[in-house]
C-alpha positions as protocol buffer text, in pm:
chain_id: "A"
residue {
  index: 1
  type: UNK
  ca { x: 3645 y: 22602 z: 9173 }
}
residue {
  index: 2
  type: UNK
  ca { x: 3310 y: 22450 z: 9270 }
}
residue {
  index: 3
  type: UNK
  ca { x: 3224 y: 22349 z: 9626 }
}
residue {
  index: 4
  type: UNK
  ca { x: 3130 y: 22001 z: 9500 }
}
residue {
  index: 5
  type: UNK
  ca { x: 3189 y: 21831 z: 9165 }
}
residue {
  index: 6
  type: UNK
  ca { x: 3049 y: 21484 z: 9096 }
}
residue {
  index: 7
  type: UNK
  ca { x: 3119 y: 21293 z: 8774 }
}
residue {
  index: 8
  type: UNK
  ca { x: 2945 y: 20966 z: 8686 }
}
residue {
  index: 9
  type: UNK
  ca { x: 2902 y: 20892 z: 9056 }
}
residue {
  index: 10
  type: UNK
  ca { x: 2742 y: 20559 z: 9148 }
}
residue {
  index: 11
  type: UNK
  ca { x: 2684 y: 20367 z: 9469 }
}
residue {
  index: 12
  type: UNK
  ca { x: 2562 y: 20009 z: 9498 }
}
residue {
  index: 13
  type: UNK
  ca { x: 2532 y: 19878 z: 9852 }
}
residue {
  index: 14
  type: UNK
  ca { x: 2661 y: 19529 z: 9926 }
}
residue {
  index: 15
  type: UNK
  ca { x: 2396 y: 19264 z: 9877 }
}
residue {
  index: 16
  type: UNK
  ca { x: 2184 y: 19480 z: 9646 }
}
residue {
  index: 17
  type: UNK
  ca { x: 2162 y: 19514 z: 9269 }
}
residue {
  index: 18
  type: UNK
  ca { x: 1974 y: 19841 z: 9232 }
}
residue {
  index: 19
  type: UNK
  ca { x: 2208 y: 20143 z: 9258 }
}
residue {
  index: 20
  type: UNK
  ca { x: 2140 y: 20393 z: 9535 }
}
residue {
  index: 21
  type: UNK
  ca { x: 2311 y: 20644 z: 9305 }
}
residue {
  index: 22
  type: UNK
  ca { x: 2317 y: 20578 z: 8933 }
}
residue {
  index: 23
  type: UNK
  ca { x: 2581 y: 20765 z: 8731 }
}
residue {
  index: 24
  type: UNK
  ca { x: 2514 y: 21109 z: 8880 }
}
residue {
  index: 25
  type: UNK
  ca { x: 2702 y: 21417 z: 8759 }
}
residue {
  index: 26
  type: UNK
  ca { x: 2646 y: 21763 z: 8909 }
}
residue {
  index: 27
  type: UNK
  ca { x: 2826 y: 22076 z: 9025 }
}
residue {
  index: 28
  type: UNK
  ca { x: 2754 y: 22288 z: 9332 }
}
residue {
  index: 29
  type: UNK
  ca { x: 2877 y: 22647 z: 9338 }
}
residue {
  index: 30
  type: UNK
  ca { x: 3021 y: 22801 z: 9652 }
}
residue {
  index: 31
  type: UNK
  ca { x: 2830 y: 23047 z: 9871 }
}
residue {
  index: 32
  type: UNK
  ca { x: 2487 y: 22908 z: 9790 }
}
residue {
  index: 33
  type: UNK
  ca { x: 2216 y: 22686 z: 9938 }
}
residue {
  index: 34
  type: UNK
  ca { x: 2188 y: 22379 z: 9717 }
}
residue {
  index: 35
  type: UNK
  ca { x: 1894 y: 22148 z: 9786 }
}
residue {
  index: 36
  type: UNK
  ca { x: 1842 y: 21782 z: 9704 }
}
residue {
  index: 37
  type: UNK
  ca { x: 1478 y: 21675 z: 9681 }
}
residue {
  index: 38
  type: UNK
  ca { x: 1354 y: 21320 z: 9649 }
}
residue {
  index: 39
  type: UNK
  ca { x: 1140 y: 21051 z: 9801 }
}
residue {
  index: 40
  type: UNK
  ca { x: 1270 y: 20826 z: 10079 }
}
residue {
  index: 41
  type: UNK
  ca { x: 1533 y: 20599 z: 9926 }
}
residue {
  index: 42
  type: UNK
  ca { x: 1590 y: 20826 z: 9626 }
}
residue {
  index: 43
  type: UNK
  ca { x: 1962 y: 20857 z: 9701 }
}
residue {
  index: 44
  type: UNK
  ca { x: 1984 y: 21195 z: 9877 }
}
residue {
  index: 45
  type: UNK
  ca { x: 2143 y: 21076 z: 10201 }
}
residue {
  index: 46
  type: UNK
  ca { x: 2380 y: 20846 z: 10012 }
}
residue {
  index: 47
  type: UNK
  ca { x: 2507 y: 21145 z: 9813 }
}
residue {
  index: 48
  type: UNK
  ca { x: 2548 y: 21357 z: 10129 }
}
residue {
  index: 49
  type: UNK
  ca { x: 2737 y: 21080 z: 10309 }
}
residue {
  index: 50
  type: UNK
  ca { x: 2978 y: 21037 z: 10017 }
}
residue {
  index: 51
  type: UNK
  ca { x: 3037 y: 21415 z: 10009 }
}
residue {
  index: 52
  type: UNK
  ca { x: 3101 y: 21411 z: 10385 }
}
residue {
  index: 53
  type: UNK
  ca { x: 3358 y: 21127 z: 10345 }
}
residue {
  index: 54
  type: UNK
  ca { x: 3140 y: 20891 z: 10552 }
}
residue {
  index: 55
  type: UNK
  ca { x: 3081 y: 20652 z: 10263 }
}
residue {
  index: 56
  type: UNK
  ca { x: 3285 y: 20539 z: 9963 }
}
residue {
  index: 57
  type: UNK
  ca { x: 3138 y: 20550 z: 9611 }
}
residue {
  index: 58
  type: UNK
  ca { x: 3127 y: 20235 z: 9401 }
}
residue {
  index: 59
  type: UNK
  ca { x: 3245 y: 20420 z: 9091 }
}
residue {
  index: 60
  type: UNK
  ca { x: 3291 y: 20770 z: 8953 }
}
residue {
  index: 61
  type: UNK
  ca { x: 3463 y: 21066 z: 9114 }
}
residue {
  index: 62
  type: UNK
  ca { x: 3359 y: 21330 z: 9362 }
}
residue {
  index: 63
  type: UNK
  ca { x: 3559 y: 21633 z: 9472 }
}
residue {
  index: 64
  type: UNK
  ca { x: 3485 y: 21867 z: 9759 }
}
residue {
  index: 65
  type: UNK
  ca { x: 3656 y: 22206 z: 9713 }
}
residue {
  index: 66
  type: UNK
  ca { x: 3896 y: 22035 z: 9476 }
}
residue {
  index: 67
  type: UNK
  ca { x: 3983 y: 21747 z: 9712 }
}
residue {
  index: 68
  type: UNK
  ca { x: 3901 y: 21388 z: 9617 }
}
residue {
  index: 69
  type: UNK
  ca { x: 3670 y: 21216 z: 9868 }
}
residue {
  index: 70
  type: UNK
  ca { x: 3866 y: 20891 z: 9849 }
}
residue {
  index: 71
  type: UNK
  ca { x: 4232 y: 20993 z: 9848 }
}
residue {
  index: 72
  type: UNK
  ca { x: 4206 y: 21328 z: 10030 }
}
residue {
  index: 73
  type: UNK
  ca { x: 3930 y: 21270 z: 10285 }
}
residue {
  index: 74
  type: UNK
  ca { x: 4133 y: 21409 z: 10577 }
}
residue {
  index: 75
  type: UNK
  ca { x: 4167 y: 21746 z: 10405 }
}
residue {
  index: 76
  type: UNK
  ca { x: 3791 y: 21764 z: 10345 }
}
residue {
  index: 77
  type: UNK
  ca { x: 3700 y: 21686 z: 10707 }
}
residue {
  index: 78
  type: UNK
  ca { x: 3880 y: 21998 z: 10828 }
}
residue {
  index: 79
  type: UNK
  ca { x: 3637 y: 22243 z: 10668 }
}
residue {
  index: 80
  type: UNK
  ca { x: 3299 y: 22064 z: 10667 }
}
residue {
  index: 81
  type: UNK
  ca { x: 3026 y: 22015 z: 10926 }
}
residue {
  index: 82
  type: UNK
  ca { x: 2736 y: 21770 z: 10917 }
}
residue {
  index: 83
  type: UNK
  ca { x: 2384 y: 21727 z: 11055 }
}
residue {
  index: 84
  type: UNK
  ca { x: 2325 y: 21358 z: 10974 }
}
residue {
  index: 85
  type: UNK
  ca { x: 1972 y: 21234 z: 10913 }
}
residue {
  index: 86
  type: UNK
  ca { x: 2022 y: 20947 z: 11159 }
}
residue {
  index: 87
  type: UNK
  ca { x: 2202 y: 21160 z: 11421 }
}
residue {
  index: 88
  type: UNK
  ca { x: 2092 y: 21162 z: 11785 }
}
residue {
  index: 89
  type: UNK
  ca { x: 2232 y: 21352 z: 12085 }
}
residue {
  index: 90
  type: UNK
  ca { x: 2396 y: 21150 z: 12362 }
}
residue {
  index: 91
  type: UNK
  ca { x: 2131 y: 21088 z: 12626 }
}
residue {
  index: 92
  type: UNK
  ca { x: 2331 y: 21188 z: 12934 }
}
residue {
  index: 93
  type: UNK
  ca { x: 2491 y: 21501 z: 12791 }
}
residue {
  index: 94
  type: UNK
  ca { x: 2335 y: 21846 z: 12808 }
}
residue {
  index: 95
  type: UNK
  ca { x: 2295 y: 22093 z: 12518 }
}
residue {
  index: 96
  type: UNK
  ca { x: 2592 y: 22286 z: 12661 }
}
residue {
  index: 97
  type: UNK
  ca { x: 2804 y: 21970 z: 12675 }
}
residue {
  index: 98
  type: UNK
  ca { x: 2727 y: 21883 z: 12313 }
}
residue {
  index: 99
  type: UNK
  ca { x: 2806 y: 22222 z: 12161 }
}
residue {
  index: 100
  type: UNK
  ca { x: 3099 y: 22318 z: 12386 }
}
residue {
  index: 101
  type: UNK
  ca { x: 3276 y: 21982 z: 12357 }
}
residue {
  index: 102
  type: UNK
  ca { x: 3224 y: 21976 z: 11981 }
}
residue {
  index: 103
  type: UNK
  ca { x: 3382 y: 22320 z: 11948 }
}
residue {
  index: 104
  type: UNK
  ca { x: 3676 y: 22207 z: 12159 }
}
residue {
  index: 105
  type: UNK
  ca { x: 3718 y: 21896 z: 11942 }
}
residue {
  index: 106
  type: UNK
  ca { x: 3722 y: 22122 z: 11636 }
}
residue {
  index: 107
  type: UNK
  ca { x: 4011 y: 22320 z: 11786 }
}
residue {
  index: 108
  type: UNK
  ca { x: 3852 y: 22623 z: 11955 }
}
residue {
  index: 109
  type: UNK
  ca { x: 4013 y: 22776 z: 12265 }
}
residue {
  index: 110
  type: UNK
  ca { x: 3814 y: 22736 z: 12587 }
}
residue {
  index: 111
  type: UNK
  ca { x: 3720 y: 23104 z: 12614 }
}
residue {
  index: 112
  type: UNK
  ca { x: 3604 y: 23126 z: 12250 }
}
residue {
  index: 113
  type: UNK
  ca { x: 3419 y: 22793 z: 12278 }
}
residue {
  index: 114
  type: UNK
  ca { x: 3224 y: 22924 z: 12579 }
}
residue {
  index: 115
  type: UNK
  ca { x: 3123 y: 23243 z: 12397 }
}
residue {
  index: 116
  type: UNK
  ca { x: 3016 y: 23056 z: 12082 }
}
residue {
  index: 117
  type: UNK
  ca { x: 2827 y: 22792 z: 12282 }
}
residue {
  index: 118
  type: UNK
  ca { x: 2624 y: 23050 z: 12473 }
}
residue {
  index: 119
  type: UNK
  ca { x: 2554 y: 23246 z: 12155 }
}
residue {
  index: 120
  type: UNK
  ca { x: 2427 y: 22948 z: 11954 }
}
residue {
  index: 121
  type: UNK
  ca { x: 2219 y: 22810 z: 12244 }
}
residue {
  index: 122
  type: UNK
  ca { x: 2052 y: 23148 z: 12286 }
}
residue {
  index: 123
  type: UNK
  ca { x: 1981 y: 23164 z: 11915 }
}
residue {
  index: 124
  type: UNK
  ca { x: 1802 y: 22827 z: 11923 }
}
residue {
  index: 125
  type: UNK
  ca { x: 1625 y: 22902 z: 12253 }
}
residue {
  index: 126
  type: UNK
  ca { x: 1810 y: 22620 z: 12425 }
}
residue {
  index: 127
  type: UNK
  ca { x: 1983 y: 22839 z: 12686 }
}
residue {
  index: 128
  type: UNK
  ca { x: 1711 y: 22774 z: 12949 }
}
residue {
  index: 129
  type: UNK
  ca { x: 1763 y: 22398 z: 12917 }
}
residue {
  index: 130
  type: UNK
  ca { x: 2141 y: 22411 z: 12863 }
}
residue {
  index: 131
  type: UNK
  ca { x: 2208 y: 22200 z: 13174 }
}
residue {
  index: 132
  type: UNK
  ca { x: 1936 y: 21938 z: 13123 }
}
residue {
  index: 133
  type: UNK
  ca { x: 2036 y: 21592 z: 12994 }
}
residue {
  index: 134
  type: UNK
  ca { x: 1921 y: 21533 z: 12637 }
}
residue {
  index: 135
  type: UNK
  ca { x: 1716 y: 21233 z: 12754 }
}
residue {
  index: 136
  type: UNK
  ca { x: 1484 y: 21477 z: 12934 }
}
residue {
  index: 137
  type: UNK
  ca { x: 1427 y: 21703 z: 12633 }
}
residue {
  index: 138
  type: UNK
  ca { x: 1166 y: 21690 z: 12358 }
}
residue {
  index: 139
  type: UNK
  ca { x: 1239 y: 21545 z: 12015 }
}
residue {
  index: 140
  type: UNK
  ca { x: 1243 y: 21893 z: 11865 }
}
residue {
  index: 141
  type: UNK
  ca { x: 1498 y: 22018 z: 12118 }
}
residue {
  index: 142
  type: UNK
  ca { x: 1718 y: 21716 z: 12051 }
}
residue {
  index: 143
  type: UNK
  ca { x: 1715 y: 21797 z: 11681 }
}
residue {
  index: 144
  type: UNK
  ca { x: 1805 y: 22160 z: 11756 }
}
residue {
  index: 145
  type: UNK
  ca { x: 2109 y: 22040 z: 11953 }
}
residue {
  index: 146
  type: UNK
  ca { x: 2242 y: 21866 z: 11640 }
}
residue {
  index: 147
  type: UNK
  ca { x: 2185 y: 22174 z: 11423 }
}
residue {
  index: 148
  type: UNK
  ca { x: 2346 y: 22394 z: 11689 }
}
residue {
  index: 149
  type: UNK
  ca { x: 2654 y: 22171 z: 11697 }
}
residue {
  index: 150
  type: UNK
  ca { x: 2696 y: 22174 z: 11320 }
}
residue {
  index: 151
  type: UNK
  ca { x: 2644 y: 22548 z: 11277 }
}
residue {
  index: 152
  type: UNK
  ca { x: 2846 y: 22662 z: 11579 }
}
residue {
  index: 153
  type: UNK
  ca { x: 3176 y: 22567 z: 11414 }
}
residue {
  index: 154
  type: UNK
  ca { x: 3329 y: 22788 z: 11146 }
}
residue {
  index: 155
  type: UNK
  ca { x: 3285 y: 22539 z: 10862 }
}
residue {
  index: 156
  type: UNK
  ca { x: 3299 y: 22656 z: 10501 }
}
residue {
  index: 157
  type: UNK
  ca { x: 3069 y: 22376 z: 10384 }
}
residue {
  index: 158
  type: UNK
  ca { x: 2770 y: 22242 z: 10576 }
}
residue {
  index: 159
  type: UNK
  ca { x: 2583 y: 21921 z: 10499 }
}
residue {
  index: 160
  type: UNK
  ca { x: 2235 y: 21944 z: 10648 }
}
residue {
  index: 161
  type: UNK
  ca { x: 2041 y: 21622 z: 10596 }
}
residue {
  index: 162
  type: UNK
  ca { x: 1679 y: 21700 z: 10689 }
}
residue {
  index: 163
  type: UNK
  ca { x: 1787 y: 21942 z: 10966 }
}
residue {
  index: 164
  type: UNK
  ca { x: 1436 y: 22068 z: 11048 }
}
residue {
  index: 165
  type: UNK
  ca { x: 1263 y: 21731 z: 11076 }
}
residue {
  index: 166
  type: UNK
  ca { x: 1046 y: 21722 z: 11389 }
}
residue {
  index: 167
  type: UNK
  ca { x: 1078 y: 22095 z: 11456 }
}
residue {
  index: 168
  type: UNK
  ca { x: 781 y: 22321 z: 11524 }
}
residue {
  index: 169
  type: UNK
  ca { x: 713 y: 22608 z: 11278 }
}
residue {
  index: 170
  type: UNK
  ca { x: 895 y: 22869 z: 11491 }
}
residue {
  index: 171
  type: UNK
  ca { x: 1203 y: 22650 z: 11533 }
}
residue {
  index: 172
  type: UNK
  ca { x: 1207 y: 22571 z: 11162 }
}
residue {
  index: 173
  type: UNK
  ca { x: 1222 y: 22942 z: 11084 }
}
residue {
  index: 174
  type: UNK
  ca { x: 1505 y: 22987 z: 11333 }
}
residue {
  index: 175
  type: UNK
  ca { x: 1704 y: 22732 z: 11136 }
}
residue {
  index: 176
  type: UNK
  ca { x: 1606 y: 22898 z: 10806 }
}
residue {
  index: 177
  type: UNK
  ca { x: 1726 y: 23238 z: 10931 }
}
residue {
  index: 178
  type: UNK
  ca { x: 2055 y: 23090 z: 11047 }
}
residue {
  index: 179
  type: UNK
  ca { x: 2109 y: 22917 z: 10712 }
}
residue {
  index: 180
  type: UNK
  ca { x: 2047 y: 23243 z: 10526 }
}
residue {
  index: 181
  type: UNK
  ca { x: 2288 y: 23426 z: 10758 }
}
residue {
  index: 182
  type: UNK
  ca { x: 2554 y: 23160 z: 10701 }
}
residue {
  index: 183
  type: UNK
  ca { x: 2517 y: 23200 z: 10325 }
}
residue {
  index: 184
  type: UNK
  ca { x: 2564 y: 23577 z: 10361 }
}
residue {
  index: 185
  type: UNK
  ca { x: 2887 y: 23499 z: 10550 }
}
residue {
  index: 186
  type: UNK
  ca { x: 3011 y: 23307 z: 10247 }
}
residue {
  index: 187
  type: UNK
  ca { x: 2927 y: 22953 z: 10359 }
}
residue {
  index: 188
  type: UNK
  ca { x: 2800 y: 22681 z: 10127 }
}
residue {
  index: 189
  type: UNK
  ca { x: 2509 y: 22460 z: 10237 }
}
residue {
  index: 190
  type: UNK
  ca { x: 2403 y: 22125 z: 10091 }
}
residue {
  index: 191
  type: UNK
  ca { x: 2050 y: 22068 z: 10217 }
}
residue {
  index: 192
  type: UNK
  ca { x: 1813 y: 21775 z: 10193 }
}
residue {
  index: 193
  type: UNK
  ca { x: 1452 y: 21817 z: 10298 }
}
residue {
  index: 194
  type: UNK
  ca { x: 1101 y: 21680 z: 10251 }
}
residue {
  index: 195
  type: UNK
  ca { x: 951 y: 22022 z: 10320 }
}
residue {
  index: 196
  type: UNK
  ca { x: 879 y: 22179 z: 9982 }
}
residue {
  index: 197
  type: UNK
  ca { x: 816 y: 22525 z: 10130 }
}
residue {
  index: 198
  type: UNK
  ca { x: 1159 y: 22506 z: 10291 }
}
residue {
  index: 199
  type: UNK
  ca { x: 1325 y: 22423 z: 9960 }
}
residue {
  index: 200
  type: UNK
  ca { x: 1127 y: 22691 z: 9775 }
}
residue {
  index: 201
  type: UNK
  ca { x: 1219 y: 22966 z: 10022 }
}
residue {
  index: 202
  type: UNK
  ca { x: 1586 y: 22883 z: 10080 }
}
residue {
  index: 203
  type: UNK
  ca { x: 1731 y: 22727 z: 9767 }
}
residue {
  index: 204
  type: UNK
  ca { x: 1953 y: 22894 z: 9511 }
}
residue {
  index: 205
  type: UNK
  ca { x: 1946 y: 22570 z: 9315 }
}
residue {
  index: 206
  type: UNK
  ca { x: 1741 y: 22250 z: 9344 }
}
residue {
  index: 207
  type: UNK
  ca { x: 1814 y: 21901 z: 9214 }
}
residue {
  index: 208
  type: UNK
  ca { x: 1531 y: 21646 z: 9213 }
}
residue {
  index: 209
  type: UNK
  ca { x: 1653 y: 21289 z: 9246 }
}
residue {
  index: 210
  type: UNK
  ca { x: 1450 y: 20971 z: 9196 }
}
residue {
  index: 211
  type: UNK
  ca { x: 1565 y: 20609 z: 9196 }
}
residue {
  index: 212
  type: UNK
  ca { x: 1926 y: 20724 z: 9220 }
}
residue {
  index: 213
  type: UNK
  ca { x: 1910 y: 20944 z: 8909 }
}
residue {
  index: 214
  type: UNK
  ca { x: 1880 y: 21317 z: 8854 }
}
residue {
  index: 215
  type: UNK
  ca { x: 1533 y: 21395 z: 8720 }
}
residue {
  index: 216
  type: UNK
  ca { x: 1564 y: 21773 z: 8690 }
}
residue {
  index: 217
  type: UNK
  ca { x: 1776 y: 22060 z: 8823 }
}
residue {
  index: 218
  type: UNK
  ca { x: 1760 y: 22438 z: 8826 }
}
residue {
  index: 219
  type: UNK
  ca { x: 1646 y: 22734 z: 9037 }
}
residue {
  index: 220
  type: UNK
  ca { x: 1284 y: 22765 z: 9143 }
}
residue {
  index: 221
  type: UNK
  ca { x: 1195 y: 22979 z: 8840 }
}
residue {
  index: 222
  type: UNK
  ca { x: 1345 y: 22718 z: 8607 }
}
residue {
  index: 223
  type: UNK
  ca { x: 1144 y: 22443 z: 8774 }
}
residue {
  index: 224
  type: UNK
  ca { x: 818 y: 22638 z: 8757 }
}
residue {
  index: 225
  type: UNK
  ca { x: 846 y: 22640 z: 8378 }
}
residue {
  index: 226
  type: UNK
  ca { x: 823 y: 22258 z: 8375 }
}
residue {
  index: 227
  type: UNK
  ca { x: 447 y: 22270 z: 8427 }
}
residue {
  index: 228
  type: UNK
  ca { x: 286 y: 22486 z: 8155 }
}
residue {
  index: 229
  type: UNK
  ca { x: -41 y: 22515 z: 8345 }
}
residue {
  index: 230
  type: UNK
  ca { x: -90 y: 22746 z: 8644 }
}
residue {
  index: 231
  type: UNK
  ca { x: -360 y: 22570 z: 8849 }
}
residue {
  index: 232
  type: UNK
  ca { x: -370 y: 22244 z: 9047 }
}
residue {
  index: 233
  type: UNK
  ca { x: -695 y: 22061 z: 9104 }
}
residue {
  index: 234
  type: UNK
  ca { x: -715 y: 21757 z: 9332 }
}
residue {
  index: 235
  type: UNK
  ca { x: -1026 y: 21555 z: 9252 }
}
residue {
  index: 236
  type: UNK
  ca { x: -1176 y: 21246 z: 9410 }
}
residue {
  index: 237
  type: UNK
  ca { x: -1184 y: 20943 z: 9178 }
}
residue {
  index: 238
  type: UNK
  ca { x: -1540 y: 20866 z: 9280 }
}
residue {
  index: 239
  type: UNK
  ca { x: -1777 y: 20892 z: 8983 }
}
residue {
  index: 240
  type: UNK
  ca { x: -1495 y: 21038 z: 8775 }
}
residue {
  index: 241
  type: UNK
  ca { x: -1424 y: 20983 z: 8405 }
}
residue {
  index: 242
  type: UNK
  ca { x: -1044 y: 21012 z: 8399 }
}
residue {
  index: 243
  type: UNK
  ca { x: -1026 y: 21015 z: 8019 }
}
residue {
  index: 244
  type: UNK
  ca { x: -1259 y: 21313 z: 8008 }
}
residue {
  index: 245
  type: UNK
  ca { x: -1041 y: 21490 z: 8265 }
}
residue {
  index: 246
  type: UNK
  ca { x: -731 y: 21451 z: 8047 }
}
residue {
  index: 247
  type: UNK
  ca { x: -888 y: 21687 z: 7798 }
}
residue {
  index: 248
  type: UNK
  ca { x: -838 y: 21972 z: 8047 }
}
residue {
  index: 249
  type: UNK
  ca { x: -466 y: 21923 z: 8113 }
}
residue {
  index: 250
  type: UNK
  ca { x: -211 y: 21682 z: 8261 }
}
residue {
  index: 251
  type: UNK
  ca { x: -331 y: 21412 z: 8502 }
}
residue {
  index: 252
  type: UNK
  ca { x: -119 y: 21252 z: 8775 }
}
residue {
  index: 253
  type: UNK
  ca { x: -254 y: 20980 z: 9004 }
}
residue {
  index: 254
  type: UNK
  ca { x: -118 y: 21059 z: 9351 }
}
residue {
  index: 255
  type: UNK
  ca { x: -301 y: 20796 z: 9554 }
}
residue {
  index: 256
  type: UNK
  ca { x: -572 y: 20534 z: 9552 }
}
residue {
  index: 257
  type: UNK
  ca { x: -852 y: 20792 z: 9586 }
}
residue {
  index: 258
  type: UNK
  ca { x: -720 y: 21118 z: 9438 }
}
residue {
  index: 259
  type: UNK
  ca { x: -641 y: 21246 z: 9090 }
}
residue {
  index: 260
  type: UNK
  ca { x: -426 y: 21559 z: 9050 }
}
residue {
  index: 261
  type: UNK
  ca { x: -499 y: 21769 z: 8741 }
}
residue {
  index: 262
  type: UNK
  ca { x: -270 y: 22047 z: 8622 }
}
residue {
  index: 263
  type: UNK
  ca { x: -483 y: 22287 z: 8422 }
}
residue {
  index: 264
  type: UNK
  ca { x: -535 y: 22653 z: 8331 }
}
residue {
  index: 265
  type: UNK
  ca { x: -732 y: 22911 z: 8525 }
}
residue {
  index: 266
  type: UNK
  ca { x: -975 y: 22944 z: 8234 }
}
residue {
  index: 267
  type: UNK
  ca { x: -1093 y: 22586 z: 8293 }
}
residue {
  index: 268
  type: UNK
  ca { x: -1180 y: 22626 z: 8662 }
}
residue {
  index: 269
  type: UNK
  ca { x: -1546 y: 22717 z: 8612 }
}
residue {
  index: 270
  type: UNK
  ca { x: -1622 y: 22430 z: 8377 }
}
residue {
  index: 271
  type: UNK
  ca { x: -1432 y: 22177 z: 8590 }
}
residue {
  index: 272
  type: UNK
  ca { x: -1602 y: 22295 z: 8910 }
}
residue {
  index: 273
  type: UNK
  ca { x: -1946 y: 22260 z: 8752 }
}
residue {
  index: 274
  type: UNK
  ca { x: -1853 y: 21911 z: 8627 }
}
residue {
  index: 275
  type: UNK
  ca { x: -1739 y: 21803 z: 8972 }
}
residue {
  index: 276
  type: UNK
  ca { x: -2043 y: 21947 z: 9149 }
}
residue {
  index: 277
  type: UNK
  ca { x: -2281 y: 21792 z: 8896 }
}
residue {
  index: 278
  type: UNK
  ca { x: -2130 y: 21448 z: 8960 }
}
residue {
  index: 279
  type: UNK
  ca { x: -2106 y: 21498 z: 9338 }
}
residue {
  index: 280
  type: UNK
  ca { x: -1722 y: 21481 z: 9332 }
}
residue {
  index: 281
  type: UNK
  ca { x: -1512 y: 21655 z: 9598 }
}
residue {
  index: 282
  type: UNK
  ca { x: -1223 y: 21874 z: 9480 }
}
residue {
  index: 283
  type: UNK
  ca { x: -966 y: 22134 z: 9588 }
}
residue {
  index: 284
  type: UNK
  ca { x: -812 y: 22411 z: 9375 }
}
residue {
  index: 285
  type: UNK
  ca { x: -485 y: 22598 z: 9436 }
}
residue {
  index: 286
  type: UNK
  ca { x: -194 y: 22761 z: 9247 }
}
residue {
  index: 287
  type: UNK
  ca { x: 105 y: 22551 z: 9133 }
}
residue {
  index: 288
  type: UNK
  ca { x: 373 y: 22496 z: 9400 }
}
residue {
  index: 289
  type: UNK
  ca { x: 709 y: 22319 z: 9422 }
}
residue {
  index: 290
  type: UNK
  ca { x: 521 y: 22025 z: 9570 }
}
residue {
  index: 291
  type: UNK
  ca { x: 319 y: 22004 z: 9247 }
}
residue {
  index: 292
  type: UNK
  ca { x: 634 y: 22019 z: 9036 }
}
residue {
  index: 293
  type: UNK
  ca { x: 782 y: 21734 z: 9238 }
}
residue {
  index: 294
  type: UNK
  ca { x: 470 y: 21519 z: 9199 }
}
residue {
  index: 295
  type: UNK
  ca { x: 454 y: 21605 z: 8829 }
}
residue {
  index: 296
  type: UNK
  ca { x: 814 y: 21488 z: 8773 }
}
residue {
  index: 297
  type: UNK
  ca { x: 811 y: 21170 z: 8981 }
}
residue {
  index: 298
  type: UNK
  ca { x: 439 y: 21086 z: 8961 }
}
residue {
  index: 299
  type: UNK
  ca { x: 482 y: 20793 z: 8724 }
}
residue {
  index: 300
  type: UNK
  ca { x: 755 y: 20655 z: 8945 }
}
residue {
  index: 301
  type: UNK
  ca { x: 530 y: 20683 z: 9251 }
}
residue {
  index: 302
  type: UNK
  ca { x: 251 y: 20503 z: 9066 }
}
residue {
  index: 303
  type: UNK
  ca { x: 484 y: 20220 z: 8959 }
}
residue {
  index: 304
  type: UNK
  ca { x: 620 y: 20154 z: 9306 }
}
């Protein structure tokens, strides 16, 4: 049995004609970190909210651990935990209040709730501010409170919708380590993120979504095979003959001033000389998940 099974899933919000999700079908295995990548408005959060029984689909079916999200939502809510993208801590409550009360709501005994609360606050370096109202904490600390609440409970399936947004590099890695530990404990994590390094490091499987549709899915090695070239070159459009550039590889326009060229290492010398001769600025680097993402949705970006 999969953790999540979606079949022909669609969602059209009232008053709109363009689907937020357009006939999506996918399966998520248990005990893995499954990541949804996409631009803002691509449909990631809509999918997470339907999985978490916070939103009803317009059509299609979706099952979470075999339970239907429409007819069996109460069963699903017992073994999931969520960090919502739009979530905010309550201003007057402290980090201790948030985590401890949430554990109590989820059925923990007082003594166990106290132990778990202290443990998770120490892990996220919130123990020194455990008695400060959330209104007096930084944005990063507020985000860590939400992640601490979601991961403190013994949920089999976690929905983490951009959990590291606004966190500093050290705090991001604290969350990464916790996610990896939870996977080792047999938990399943559905993650959305805009951080490509985060997705590349953590994900067992990645699905790229654009305009409500699945563009591509697979593990990171599968996705790397999408781009045959091994070098990325970002080049200023100034004084540039784009048609000439296409002879060296695949060209994607990523902005009003920059052209991204996917090419082979053997072309670097010739391209560098061409750019220098024409007084064109450029940057060269190996292919990354960010490049794969731009490569797959580049035409969509250009047309929007």
